[in-house]
PDB file with one MODEL, atoms N, CA, C and O in Angstrom:
MODEL        1
ATOM      1  N   MET A   1      19.092   2.602   9.161  1.00  0.00           N
ATOM      2  CA  MET A   1      18.005   3.374   9.750  1.00  0.00           C
ATOM      3  C   MET A   1      16.758   2.342  10.360  1.00  0.00           C
ATOM      4  O   MET A   1      16.311   1.289   9.904  1.00  0.00           O
ATOM      5  N   ASN A   2      16.469   2.984  11.373  1.00  0.00           N
ATOM      6  CA  ASN A   2      15.750   2.250  12.552  1.00  0.00           C
ATOM      7  C   ASN A   2      14.431   2.788  12.268  1.00  0.00           C
ATOM      8  O   ASN A   2      14.232   4.002  12.240  1.00  0.00           O
ATOM      9  N   LEU A   3      13.566   1.964  12.065  1.00  0.00           N
ATOM     10  CA  LEU A   3      11.982   2.126  11.433  1.00  0.00           C
ATOM     11  C   LEU A   3      11.271   1.620  12.875  1.00  0.00           C
ATOM     12  O   LEU A   3      11.402   0.530  13.431  1.00  0.00           O
ATOM     13  N   ASP A   4      10.460   2.804  13.297  1.00  0.00           N
ATOM     14  CA  ASP A   4       9.540   2.310  14.434  1.00  0.00           C
ATOM     15  C   ASP A   4       8.329   1.352  13.924  1.00  0.00           C
ATOM     16  O   ASP A   4       7.694   1.528  12.884  1.00  0.00           O
ATOM     17  N   PRO A   5       8.127   0.250  14.913  1.00  0.00           N
ATOM     18  CA  PRO A   5       7.037  -0.692  14.290  1.00  0.00           C
ATOM     19  C   PRO A   5       5.732   0.104  14.000  1.00  0.00           C
ATOM     20  O   PRO A   5       5.074   0.033  12.962  1.00  0.00           O
ATOM     21  N   ASN A   6       5.433   0.971  15.226  1.00  0.00           N
ATOM     22  CA  ASN A   6       4.185   1.484  15.091  1.00  0.00           C
ATOM     23  C   ASN A   6       4.154   2.658  13.639  1.00  0.00           C
ATOM     24  O   ASN A   6       3.167   3.025  13.002  1.00  0.00           O
ATOM     25  N   ALA A   7       5.219   2.935  13.497  1.00  0.00           N
ATOM     26  CA  ALA A   7       5.418   3.897  12.015  1.00  0.00           C
ATOM     27  C   ALA A   7       5.088   2.822  10.604  1.00  0.00           C
ATOM     28  O   ALA A   7       4.512   3.065   9.544  1.00  0.00           O
ATOM     29  N   LEU A   8       5.674   1.672  11.084  1.00  0.00           N
ATOM     30  CA  LEU A   8       5.506   0.757  10.007  1.00  0.00           C
ATOM     31  C   LEU A   8       3.991   0.440   9.670  1.00  0.00           C
ATOM     32  O   LEU A   8       3.508   0.450   8.538  1.00  0.00           O
ATOM     33  N   ILE A   9       3.337   0.162  10.832  1.00  0.00           N
ATOM     34  CA  ILE A   9       2.116  -0.217  10.740  1.00  0.00           C
ATOM     35  C   ILE A   9       1.164   0.741  10.185  1.00  0.00           C
ATOM     36  O   ILE A   9       0.289   0.398   9.389  1.00  0.00           O
ATOM     37  N   ILE A  10       1.326   1.956  10.603  1.00  0.00           N
ATOM     38  CA  ILE A  10       0.311   3.046  10.216  1.00  0.00           C
ATOM     39  C   ILE A  10       0.879   3.414   8.603  1.00  0.00           C
ATOM     40  O   ILE A  10       0.129   4.059   7.870  1.00  0.00           O
ATOM     41  N   TRP A  11       1.893   3.083   8.228  1.00  0.00           N
ATOM     42  CA  TRP A  11       2.408   3.099   6.644  1.00  0.00           C
ATOM     43  C   TRP A  11       1.683   2.053   5.950  1.00  0.00           C
ATOM     44  O   TRP A  11       1.201   2.386   4.867  1.00  0.00           O
ATOM     45  N   LEU A  12       1.524   1.011   6.289  1.00  0.00           N
ATOM     46  CA  LEU A  12       0.733  -0.165   5.978  1.00  0.00           C
ATOM     47  C   LEU A  12      -0.796   0.289   5.869  1.00  0.00           C
ATOM     48  O   LEU A  12      -1.502   0.303   4.860  1.00  0.00           O
ATOM     49  N   ILE A  13      -1.033   0.558   6.832  1.00  0.00           N
ATOM     50  CA  ILE A  13      -2.912   0.893   7.040  1.00  0.00           C
ATOM     51  C   ILE A  13      -3.025   2.071   6.005  1.00  0.00           C
ATOM     52  O   ILE A  13      -4.021   2.102   5.283  1.00  0.00           O
ATOM     53  N   ILE A  14      -2.062   3.042   5.893  1.00  0.00           N
ATOM     54  CA  ILE A  14      -2.375   4.034   4.785  1.00  0.00           C
ATOM     55  C   ILE A  14      -2.181   3.500   3.486  1.00  0.00           C
ATOM     56  O   ILE A  14      -3.131   3.702   2.730  1.00  0.00           O
ATOM     57  N   GLY A  15      -1.226   2.880   3.014  1.00  0.00           N
ATOM     58  CA  GLY A  15      -1.109   2.091   1.891  1.00  0.00           C
ATOM     59  C   GLY A  15      -2.022   1.165   1.299  1.00  0.00           C
ATOM     60  O   GLY A  15      -2.061   0.928   0.091  1.00  0.00           O
ATOM     61  N   ALA A  16      -2.802   0.613   2.222  1.00  0.00           N
ATOM     62  CA  ALA A  16      -3.866  -0.397   1.952  1.00  0.00           C
ATOM     63  C   ALA A  16      -4.845   0.479   1.735  1.00  0.00           C
ATOM     64  O   ALA A  16      -5.590   0.167   0.806  1.00  0.00           O
ATOM     65  N   ILE A  17      -5.115   1.591   2.355  1.00  0.00           N
ATOM     66  CA  ILE A  17      -6.687   2.532   2.294  1.00  0.00           C
ATOM     67  C   ILE A  17      -6.656   3.297   0.935  1.00  0.00           C
ATOM     68  O   ILE A  17      -7.581   3.494   0.147  1.00  0.00           O
ATOM     69  N   ALA A  18      -5.286   3.692   0.864  1.00  0.00           N
ATOM     70  CA  ALA A  18      -4.999   4.547  -0.746  1.00  0.00           C
ATOM     71  C   ALA A  18      -5.212   3.421  -1.774  1.00  0.00           C
ATOM     72  O   ALA A  18      -5.911   3.645  -2.762  1.00  0.00           O
ATOM     73  N   GLY A  19      -4.642   2.226  -1.582  1.00  0.00           N
ATOM     74  CA  GLY A  19      -4.794   1.532  -2.823  1.00  0.00           C
ATOM     75  C   GLY A  19      -6.171   0.923  -3.064  1.00  0.00           C
ATOM     76  O   GLY A  19      -6.577   0.718  -4.208  1.00  0.00           O
ATOM     77  N   TRP A  20      -6.749   0.690  -2.184  1.00  0.00           N
ATOM     78  CA  TRP A  20      -8.237   0.294  -2.142  1.00  0.00           C
ATOM     79  C   TRP A  20      -8.920   1.509  -2.772  1.00  0.00           C
ATOM     80  O   TRP A  20      -9.456   1.314  -3.863  1.00  0.00           O
ATOM     81  N   LEU A  21      -8.987   2.914  -2.165  1.00  0.00           N
ATOM     82  CA  LEU A  21      -9.509   4.023  -2.876  1.00  0.00           C
ATOM     83  C   LEU A  21      -9.103   4.170  -4.485  1.00  0.00           C
ATOM     84  O   LEU A  21      -9.896   4.502  -5.366  1.00  0.00           O
ATOM     85  N   ALA A  22      -8.030   3.925  -4.630  1.00  0.00           N
ATOM     86  CA  ALA A  22      -7.594   3.880  -5.894  1.00  0.00           C
ATOM     87  C   ALA A  22      -8.111   3.340  -6.805  1.00  0.00           C
ATOM     88  O   ALA A  22      -8.537   3.878  -7.826  1.00  0.00           O
ATOM     89  N   GLY A  23      -8.129   1.912  -6.452  1.00  0.00           N
ATOM     90  CA  GLY A  23      -8.945   0.703  -7.122  1.00  0.00           C
ATOM     91  C   GLY A  23     -10.297   0.971  -7.330  1.00  0.00           C
ATOM     92  O   GLY A  23     -10.767   0.570  -8.395  1.00  0.00           O
ATOM     93  N   GLN A  24     -11.162   1.666  -6.414  1.00  0.00           N
ATOM     94  CA  GLN A  24     -12.350   1.960  -6.615  1.00  0.00           C
ATOM     95  C   GLN A  24     -12.536   3.253  -7.549  1.00  0.00           C
ATOM     96  O   GLN A  24     -13.409   3.365  -8.409  1.00  0.00           O
ATOM     97  N   ILE A  25     -11.583   4.187  -7.235  1.00  0.00           N
ATOM     98  CA  ILE A  25     -11.691   5.635  -8.339  1.00  0.00           C
ATOM     99  C   ILE A  25     -11.711   4.838  -9.765  1.00  0.00           C
ATOM    100  O   ILE A  25     -12.672   5.051 -10.504  1.00  0.00           O
ATOM    101  N   MET A  26     -10.678   3.915 -10.190  1.00  0.00           N
ATOM    102  CA  MET A  26      -9.905   3.867 -11.218  1.00  0.00           C
ATOM    103  C   MET A  26     -11.069   2.873 -11.949  1.00  0.00           C
ATOM    104  O   MET A  26     -11.090   2.727 -13.171  1.00  0.00           O
ATOM    105  N   LYS A  27     -11.898   2.302 -11.168  1.00  0.00           N
ATOM    106  CA  LYS A  27     -13.138   1.182 -11.593  1.00  0.00           C
ATOM    107  C   LYS A  27     -12.330   0.041 -11.982  1.00  0.00           C
ATOM    108  O   LYS A  27     -12.652  -0.482 -13.048  1.00  0.00           O
ATOM    109  N   GLY A  28     -11.354  -0.456 -11.351  1.00  0.00           N
ATOM    110  CA  GLY A  28     -10.441  -1.576 -11.603  1.00  0.00           C
ATOM    111  C   GLY A  28     -10.707  -2.623 -10.792  1.00  0.00           C
ATOM    112  O   GLY A  28     -10.507  -3.798 -11.099  1.00  0.00           O
ATOM    113  N   GLY A  29     -11.300  -2.110  -9.419  1.00  0.00           N
ATOM    114  CA  GLY A  29     -11.463  -3.084  -8.371  1.00  0.00           C
ATOM    115  C   GLY A  29     -10.395  -3.236  -7.385  1.00  0.00           C
ATOM    116  O   GLY A  29      -9.290  -2.774  -7.672  1.00  0.00           O
ATOM    117  N   GLY A  30     -10.521  -3.655  -6.578  1.00  0.00           N
ATOM    118  CA  GLY A  30      -9.427  -4.113  -5.422  1.00  0.00           C
ATOM    119  C   GLY A  30      -8.223  -4.962  -6.357  1.00  0.00           C
ATOM    120  O   GLY A  30      -8.319  -5.437  -7.489  1.00  0.00           O
ATOM    121  N   PHE A  31      -7.137  -4.944  -5.460  1.00  0.00           N
ATOM    122  CA  PHE A  31      -6.078  -5.884  -5.691  1.00  0.00           C
ATOM    123  C   PHE A  31      -5.658  -6.760  -4.805  1.00  0.00           C
ATOM    124  O   PHE A  31      -4.497  -7.168  -4.791  1.00  0.00           O
ATOM    125  N   GLY A  32      -6.620  -7.156  -3.928  1.00  0.00           N
ATOM    126  CA  GLY A  32      -6.561  -7.904  -2.733  1.00  0.00           C
ATOM    127  C   GLY A  32      -5.707  -7.100  -1.708  1.00  0.00           C
ATOM    128  O   GLY A  32      -5.054  -6.125  -2.080  1.00  0.00           O
ATOM    129  N   LEU A  33      -5.721  -7.541  -0.350  1.00  0.00           N
ATOM    130  CA  LEU A  33      -4.779  -6.577   0.440  1.00  0.00           C
ATOM    131  C   LEU A  33      -3.493  -6.446   0.335  1.00  0.00           C
ATOM    132  O   LEU A  33      -2.963  -5.385   0.664  1.00  0.00           O
ATOM    133  N   ILE A  34      -2.861  -7.361  -0.078  1.00  0.00           N
ATOM    134  CA  ILE A  34      -1.410  -6.936  -0.273  1.00  0.00           C
ATOM    135  C   ILE A  34      -1.117  -6.067  -1.554  1.00  0.00           C
ATOM    136  O   ILE A  34      -0.305  -5.142  -1.549  1.00  0.00           O
ATOM    137  N   GLY A  35      -1.855  -6.450  -2.651  1.00  0.00           N
ATOM    138  CA  GLY A  35      -1.690  -5.611  -3.843  1.00  0.00           C
ATOM    139  C   GLY A  35      -2.231  -4.121  -3.733  1.00  0.00           C
ATOM    140  O   GLY A  35      -1.624  -3.146  -4.175  1.00  0.00           O
ATOM    141  N   ASP A  36      -3.462  -4.080  -3.079  1.00  0.00           N
ATOM    142  CA  ASP A  36      -3.750  -2.538  -2.387  1.00  0.00           C
ATOM    143  C   ASP A  36      -2.510  -1.987  -1.680  1.00  0.00           C
ATOM    144  O   ASP A  36      -1.957  -0.976  -2.114  1.00  0.00           O
ATOM    145  N   ILE A  37      -2.080  -2.612  -0.636  1.00  0.00           N
ATOM    146  CA  ILE A  37      -0.649  -2.179  -0.088  1.00  0.00           C
ATOM    147  C   ILE A  37       0.225  -1.550  -0.882  1.00  0.00           C
ATOM    148  O   ILE A  37       0.594  -0.376  -0.857  1.00  0.00           O
ATOM    149  N   ILE A  38       0.583  -2.604  -1.727  1.00  0.00           N
ATOM    150  CA  ILE A  38       1.836  -2.156  -2.599  1.00  0.00           C
ATOM    151  C   ILE A  38       1.291  -0.816  -3.291  1.00  0.00           C
ATOM    152  O   ILE A  38       1.938   0.204  -3.057  1.00  0.00           O
ATOM    153  N   VAL A  39       0.262  -0.725  -4.049  1.00  0.00           N
ATOM    154  CA  VAL A  39      -0.165   0.070  -4.818  1.00  0.00           C
ATOM    155  C   VAL A  39      -0.267   1.482  -4.225  1.00  0.00           C
ATOM    156  O   VAL A  39       0.128   2.495  -4.802  1.00  0.00           O
ATOM    157  N   GLY A  40      -0.833   1.443  -3.021  1.00  0.00           N
ATOM    158  CA  GLY A  40      -1.075   2.523  -1.964  1.00  0.00           C
ATOM    159  C   GLY A  40       0.338   3.109  -1.782  1.00  0.00           C
ATOM    160  O   GLY A  40       0.471   4.279  -2.142  1.00  0.00           O
ATOM    161  N   ILE A  41       1.525   2.409  -1.226  1.00  0.00           N
ATOM    162  CA  ILE A  41       2.878   2.809  -0.898  1.00  0.00           C
ATOM    163  C   ILE A  41       3.379   3.078  -2.034  1.00  0.00           C
ATOM    164  O   ILE A  41       4.015   4.130  -1.972  1.00  0.00           O
ATOM    165  N   VAL A  42       3.391   2.500  -3.294  1.00  0.00           N
ATOM    166  CA  VAL A  42       4.165   3.363  -4.411  1.00  0.00           C
ATOM    167  C   VAL A  42       3.105   4.595  -4.635  1.00  0.00           C
ATOM    168  O   VAL A  42       3.670   5.666  -4.858  1.00  0.00           O
ATOM    169  N   GLY A  43       2.001   4.629  -4.621  1.00  0.00           N
ATOM    170  CA  GLY A  43       1.200   5.964  -5.041  1.00  0.00           C
ATOM    171  C   GLY A  43       1.868   6.911  -4.253  1.00  0.00           C
ATOM    172  O   GLY A  43       2.475   7.859  -4.752  1.00  0.00           O
ATOM    173  N   ALA A  44       1.766   6.643  -2.686  1.00  0.00           N
ATOM    174  CA  ALA A  44       2.345   7.615  -1.703  1.00  0.00           C
ATOM    175  C   ALA A  44       3.584   8.108  -2.182  1.00  0.00           C
ATOM    176  O   ALA A  44       3.682   9.326  -2.323  1.00  0.00           O
ATOM    177  N   PHE A  45       4.665   7.292  -2.491  1.00  0.00           N
ATOM    178  CA  PHE A  45       5.863   7.779  -3.270  1.00  0.00           C
ATOM    179  C   PHE A  45       5.655   8.542  -4.372  1.00  0.00           C
ATOM    180  O   PHE A  45       6.269   9.605  -4.461  1.00  0.00           O
ATOM    181  N   ILE A  46       4.887   8.195  -5.251  1.00  0.00           N
ATOM    182  CA  ILE A  46       4.853   9.334  -6.273  1.00  0.00           C
ATOM    183  C   ILE A  46       4.226  10.491  -5.854  1.00  0.00           C
ATOM    184  O   ILE A  46       4.683  11.527  -6.335  1.00  0.00           O
ATOM    185  N   ALA A  47       3.277  10.592  -5.068  1.00  0.00           N
ATOM    186  CA  ALA A  47       2.600  11.674  -4.863  1.00  0.00           C
ATOM    187  C   ALA A  47       3.764  12.467  -4.104  1.00  0.00           C
ATOM    188  O   ALA A  47       3.762  13.685  -4.284  1.00  0.00           O
ATOM    189  N   GLY A  48       4.818  11.900  -3.229  1.00  0.00           N
ATOM    190  CA  GLY A  48       5.638  12.394  -2.392  1.00  0.00           C
ATOM    191  C   GLY A  48       6.661  13.443  -3.364  1.00  0.00           C
ATOM    192  O   GLY A  48       7.198  14.504  -3.046  1.00  0.00           O
ATOM    193  N   GLU A  49       6.684  12.761  -4.535  1.00  0.00           N
ATOM    194  CA  GLU A  49       7.753  13.152  -5.416  1.00  0.00           C
ATOM    195  C   GLU A  49       7.087  14.338  -6.377  1.00  0.00           C
ATOM    196  O   GLU A  49       7.579  15.463  -6.470  1.00  0.00           O
ATOM    197  N   LEU A  50       6.198  14.015  -6.895  1.00  0.00           N
ATOM    198  CA  LEU A  50       5.252  14.863  -7.606  1.00  0.00           C
ATOM    199  C   LEU A  50       4.438  16.175  -7.156  1.00  0.00           C
ATOM    200  O   LEU A  50       4.443  17.174  -7.875  1.00  0.00           O
ATOM    201  N   PHE A  51       3.873  16.140  -6.171  1.00  0.00           N
ATOM    202  CA  PHE A  51       3.309  17.116  -5.312  1.00  0.00           C
ATOM    203  C   PHE A  51       4.118  18.497  -4.915  1.00  0.00           C
ATOM    204  O   PHE A  51       3.715  19.652  -5.053  1.00  0.00           O
ATOM    205  N   PRO A  52       5.371  18.042  -4.383  1.00  0.00           N
ATOM    206  CA  PRO A  52       6.195  19.574  -4.305  1.00  0.00           C
ATOM    207  C   PRO A  52       6.919  19.818  -5.368  1.00  0.00           C
ATOM    208  O   PRO A  52       7.538  20.881  -5.412  1.00  0.00           O
ATOM    209  N   PHE A  53       6.987  18.989  -6.330  1.00  0.00           N
ATOM    210  CA  PHE A  53       7.644  19.532  -7.570  1.00  0.00           C
ATOM    211  C   PHE A  53       6.585  20.602  -8.317  1.00  0.00           C
ATOM    212  O   PHE A  53       6.964  21.612  -8.911  1.00  0.00           O
ATOM    213  N   LEU A  54       5.361  20.239  -8.192  1.00  0.00           N
ATOM    214  CA  LEU A  54       4.296  20.911  -8.723  1.00  0.00           C
ATOM    215  C   LEU A  54       3.696  22.155  -7.920  1.00  0.00           C
ATOM    216  O   LEU A  54       2.925  22.974  -8.420  1.00  0.00           O
ATOM    217  N   GLY A  55       4.199  22.181  -6.486  1.00  0.00           N
ATOM    218  CA  GLY A  55       3.719  23.087  -5.684  1.00  0.00           C
ATOM    219  C   GLY A  55       2.576  22.834  -4.824  1.00  0.00           C
ATOM    220  O   GLY A  55       1.976  23.706  -4.197  1.00  0.00           O
ATOM    221  N   LEU A  56       2.268  21.418  -4.830  1.00  0.00           N
ATOM    222  CA  LEU A  56       1.100  21.045  -4.492  1.00  0.00           C
ATOM    223  C   LEU A  56       1.027  20.592  -2.857  1.00  0.00           C
ATOM    224  O   LEU A  56       1.807  19.689  -2.554  1.00  0.00           O
ATOM    225  N   ARG A  57       0.081  21.183  -1.666  1.00  0.00           N
ATOM    226  CA  ARG A  57       0.088  20.635  -0.300  1.00  0.00           C
ATOM    227  C   ARG A  57      -1.082  20.420  -0.111  1.00  0.00           C
ATOM    228  O   ARG A  57      -1.907  21.247  -0.499  1.00  0.00           O
ATOM    229  N   LEU A  58      -1.482  19.245   0.538  1.00  0.00           N
ATOM    230  CA  LEU A  58      -2.688  18.739   1.010  1.00  0.00           C
ATOM    231  C   LEU A  58      -3.108  19.063   2.279  1.00  0.00           C
ATOM    232  O   LEU A  58      -4.299  19.100   2.586  1.00  0.00           O
ATOM    233  N   GLY A  59      -2.063  19.339   3.155  1.00  0.00           N
ATOM    234  CA  GLY A  59      -2.381  19.565   4.484  1.00  0.00           C
ATOM    235  C   GLY A  59      -1.753  18.344   5.113  1.00  0.00           C
ATOM    236  O   GLY A  59      -1.341  17.372   4.480  1.00  0.00           O
ATOM    237  N   GLY A  60      -1.714  18.525   6.699  1.00  0.00           N
ATOM    238  CA  GLY A  60      -0.924  17.259   7.153  1.00  0.00           C
ATOM    239  C   GLY A  60      -2.204  16.436   7.924  1.00  0.00           C
ATOM    240  O   GLY A  60      -3.394  16.749   7.964  1.00  0.00           O
ATOM    241  N   GLY A  61      -1.633  15.483   8.411  1.00  0.00           N
ATOM    242  CA  GLY A  61      -2.509  14.477   8.997  1.00  0.00           C
ATOM    243  C   GLY A  61      -2.603  13.365   8.362  1.00  0.00           C
ATOM    244  O   GLY A  61      -1.862  13.186   7.395  1.00  0.00           O
ATOM    245  N   TRP A  62      -3.462  12.441   8.726  1.00  0.00           N
ATOM    246  CA  TRP A  62      -3.662  11.101   8.328  1.00  0.00           C
ATOM    247  C   TRP A  62      -4.637  11.337   6.644  1.00  0.00           C
ATOM    248  O   TRP A  62      -4.349  10.861   5.546  1.00  0.00           O
ATOM    249  N   ILE A  63      -5.681  12.136   6.982  1.00  0.00           N
ATOM    250  CA  ILE A  63      -6.579  12.524   5.775  1.00  0.00           C
ATOM    251  C   ILE A  63      -5.658  12.856   4.632  1.00  0.00           C
ATOM    252  O   ILE A  63      -5.524  12.037   3.723  1.00  0.00           O
ATOM    253  N   GLY A  64      -5.007  14.018   4.619  1.00  0.00           N
ATOM    254  CA  GLY A  64      -4.234  14.492   3.580  1.00  0.00           C
ATOM    255  C   GLY A  64      -3.144  13.262   3.284  1.00  0.00           C
ATOM    256  O   GLY A  64      -3.044  13.070   2.072  1.00  0.00           O
ATOM    257  N   GLU A  65      -2.544  12.634   3.855  1.00  0.00           N
ATOM    258  CA  GLU A  65      -1.666  11.450   3.378  1.00  0.00           C
ATOM    259  C   GLU A  65      -2.247  10.439   2.783  1.00  0.00           C
ATOM    260  O   GLU A  65      -1.612   9.711   2.019  1.00  0.00           O
ATOM    261  N   ILE A  66      -3.758  10.223   3.100  1.00  0.00           N
ATOM    262  CA  ILE A  66      -4.444   9.015   2.402  1.00  0.00           C
ATOM    263  C   ILE A  66      -4.697   9.447   1.260  1.00  0.00           C
ATOM    264  O   ILE A  66      -4.570   8.665   0.318  1.00  0.00           O
ATOM    265  N   ILE A  67      -5.218  11.100   0.965  1.00  0.00           N
ATOM    266  CA  ILE A  67      -5.591  11.649  -0.420  1.00  0.00           C
ATOM    267  C   ILE A  67      -4.507  11.863  -1.128  1.00  0.00           C
ATOM    268  O   ILE A  67      -4.715  11.798  -2.339  1.00  0.00           O
ATOM    269  N   ALA A  68      -3.409  12.098  -0.816  1.00  0.00           N
ATOM    270  CA  ALA A  68      -2.178  12.364  -1.705  1.00  0.00           C
ATOM    271  C   ALA A  68      -1.551  10.633  -2.215  1.00  0.00           C
ATOM    272  O   ALA A  68      -1.007  10.487  -3.309  1.00  0.00           O
ATOM    273  N   ALA A  69      -1.719   9.598  -1.359  1.00  0.00           N
ATOM    274  CA  ALA A  69      -1.580   8.588  -1.656  1.00  0.00           C
ATOM    275  C   ALA A  69      -2.283   7.756  -2.633  1.00  0.00           C
ATOM    276  O   ALA A  69      -1.813   6.965  -3.451  1.00  0.00           O
ATOM    277  N   ALA A  70      -3.579   8.103  -2.380  1.00  0.00           N
ATOM    278  CA  ALA A  70      -4.550   7.675  -3.217  1.00  0.00           C
ATOM    279  C   ALA A  70      -4.434   8.257  -4.722  1.00  0.00           C
ATOM    280  O   ALA A  70      -4.529   7.530  -5.710  1.00  0.00           O
ATOM    281  N   ILE A  71      -4.208   9.708  -4.783  1.00  0.00           N
ATOM    282  CA  ILE A  71      -4.004  10.465  -6.105  1.00  0.00           C
ATOM    283  C   ILE A  71      -2.923   9.817  -6.682  1.00  0.00           C
ATOM    284  O   ILE A  71      -2.953   9.707  -7.908  1.00  0.00           O
ATOM    285  N   GLY A  72      -1.619   9.191  -5.854  1.00  0.00           N
ATOM    286  CA  GLY A  72      -0.442   8.921  -6.484  1.00  0.00           C
ATOM    287  C   GLY A  72      -0.635   7.680  -7.100  1.00  0.00           C
ATOM    288  O   GLY A  72       0.012   7.328  -8.086  1.00  0.00           O
ATOM    289  N   ALA A  73      -1.880   6.703  -6.320  1.00  0.00           N
ATOM    290  CA  ALA A  73      -1.885   5.290  -6.615  1.00  0.00           C
ATOM    291  C   ALA A  73      -2.700   5.270  -8.070  1.00  0.00           C
ATOM    292  O   ALA A  73      -2.491   4.493  -9.001  1.00  0.00           O
ATOM    293  N   CYS A  74      -3.707   6.361  -8.007  1.00  0.00           N
ATOM    294  CA  CYS A  74      -4.574   6.796  -9.478  1.00  0.00           C
ATOM    295  C   CYS A  74      -3.506   6.786 -10.522  1.00  0.00           C
ATOM    296  O   CYS A  74      -3.383   5.904 -11.371  1.00  0.00           O
ATOM    297  N   ILE A  75      -2.598   8.038 -10.367  1.00  0.00           N
ATOM    298  CA  ILE A  75      -1.832   7.931 -11.627  1.00  0.00           C
ATOM    299  C   ILE A  75      -0.970   6.748 -11.895  1.00  0.00           C
ATOM    300  O   ILE A  75      -0.628   6.473 -13.045  1.00  0.00           O
ATOM    301  N   LEU A  76      -0.638   6.096 -10.944  1.00  0.00           N
ATOM    302  CA  LEU A  76      -0.046   4.664 -11.136  1.00  0.00           C
ATOM    303  C   LEU A  76      -0.711   3.738 -11.804  1.00  0.00           C
ATOM    304  O   LEU A  76      -0.107   3.159 -12.707  1.00  0.00           O
ATOM    305  N   LEU A  77      -1.934   3.426 -11.556  1.00  0.00           N
ATOM    306  CA  LEU A  77      -2.680   2.607 -12.090  1.00  0.00           C
ATOM    307  C   LEU A  77      -3.034   3.113 -13.458  1.00  0.00           C
ATOM    308  O   LEU A  77      -3.183   2.301 -14.371  1.00  0.00           O
ATOM    309  N   PHE A  78      -3.206   4.643 -13.699  1.00  0.00           N
ATOM    310  CA  PHE A  78      -3.380   5.025 -14.975  1.00  0.00           C
ATOM    311  C   PHE A  78      -2.251   4.774 -15.873  1.00  0.00           C
ATOM    312  O   PHE A  78      -2.407   4.655 -17.088  1.00  0.00           O
ATOM    313  N   LEU A  79      -1.044   4.686 -15.253  1.00  0.00           N
ATOM    314  CA  LEU A  79       0.230   4.526 -16.104  1.00  0.00           C
ATOM    315  C   LEU A  79       0.445   3.043 -16.625  1.00  0.00           C
ATOM    316  O   LEU A  79       0.751   2.692 -17.764  1.00  0.00           O
ATOM    317  N   VAL A  80       0.206   2.255 -15.492  1.00  0.00           N
ATOM    318  CA  VAL A  80       0.279   0.607 -15.849  1.00  0.00           C
ATOM    319  C   VAL A  80      -0.936   0.368 -16.945  1.00  0.00           C
ATOM    320  O   VAL A  80      -0.649  -0.268 -17.958  1.00  0.00           O
ATOM    321  N   ARG A  81      -2.085   0.788 -16.796  1.00  0.00           N
ATOM    322  CA  ARG A  81      -3.154   0.687 -18.054  1.00  0.00           C
ATOM    323  C   ARG A  81      -2.652   1.054 -19.357  1.00  0.00           C
ATOM    324  O   ARG A  81      -2.861   0.395 -20.375  1.00  0.00           O
ATOM    325  N   LEU A  82      -1.968   2.149 -19.296  1.00  0.00           N
ATOM    326  CA  LEU A  82      -1.626   2.669 -20.566  1.00  0.00           C
ATOM    327  C   LEU A  82      -0.547   1.778 -21.243  1.00  0.00           C
ATOM    328  O   LEU A  82      -0.662   1.497 -22.436  1.00  0.00           O
ATOM    329  N   VAL A  83       0.444   1.354 -20.541  1.00  0.00           N
ATOM    330  CA  VAL A  83       1.514   0.532 -20.778  1.00  0.00           C
ATOM    331  C   VAL A  83       0.839  -1.034 -21.124  1.00  0.00           C
ATOM    332  O   VAL A  83       1.305  -1.728 -22.027  1.00  0.00           O
ATOM    333  N   ARG A  84      -0.113  -1.396 -20.425  1.00  0.00           N
ATOM    334  CA  ARG A  84      -0.872  -2.867 -20.554  1.00  0.00           C
ATOM    335  C   ARG A  84      -1.672  -2.673 -22.055  1.00  0.00           C
ATOM    336  O   ARG A  84      -1.696  -3.641 -22.815  1.00  0.00           O
ATOM    337  N   ARG A  85      -2.233  -1.574 -22.397  1.00  0.00           N
ATOM    338  CA  ARG A  85      -3.059  -1.389 -23.591  1.00  0.00           C
ATOM    339  C   ARG A  85      -2.192  -1.301 -24.623  1.00  0.00           C
ATOM    340  O   ARG A  85      -2.683  -1.719 -25.672  1.00  0.00           O
ATOM    341  N   ALA A  86      -0.589  -0.736 -24.743  1.00  0.00           N
ATOM    342  CA  ALA A  86       0.256  -0.646 -25.810  1.00  0.00           C
ATOM    343  C   ALA A  86       0.920  -1.922 -26.050  1.00  0.00           C
ATOM    344  O   ALA A  86       1.289  -2.248 -27.179  1.00  0.00           O
ATOM    345  N   ALA A  87       1.095  -2.707 -24.941  1.00  0.00           N
ATOM    346  CA  ALA A  87       1.825  -4.268 -25.325  1.00  0.00           C
ATOM    347  C   ALA A  87       0.807  -4.979 -25.832  1.00  0.00           C
ATOM    348  O   ALA A  87       0.989  -6.138 -26.205  1.00  0.00           O
TER     349      ALA A  87
ENDMDL
END
């Protein structure tokens, strides 16, 4: 697989924005730039798998991708906090 450098940069930017938004929405604050990017990318993966299963589509473009990734990141943060409380 050959990943275009521009696509990688866009992927990182969307991940950073989505991770930061999820941190603000979930009242947990940010996780730093690297942490926000990781949370946003994992959230985008979660949303990419979950939304088609549920029949949801937010539309195309950057805004739709950021919103979907942020929702996925919020789900991730919610699950992490549940596991952290149980432990």
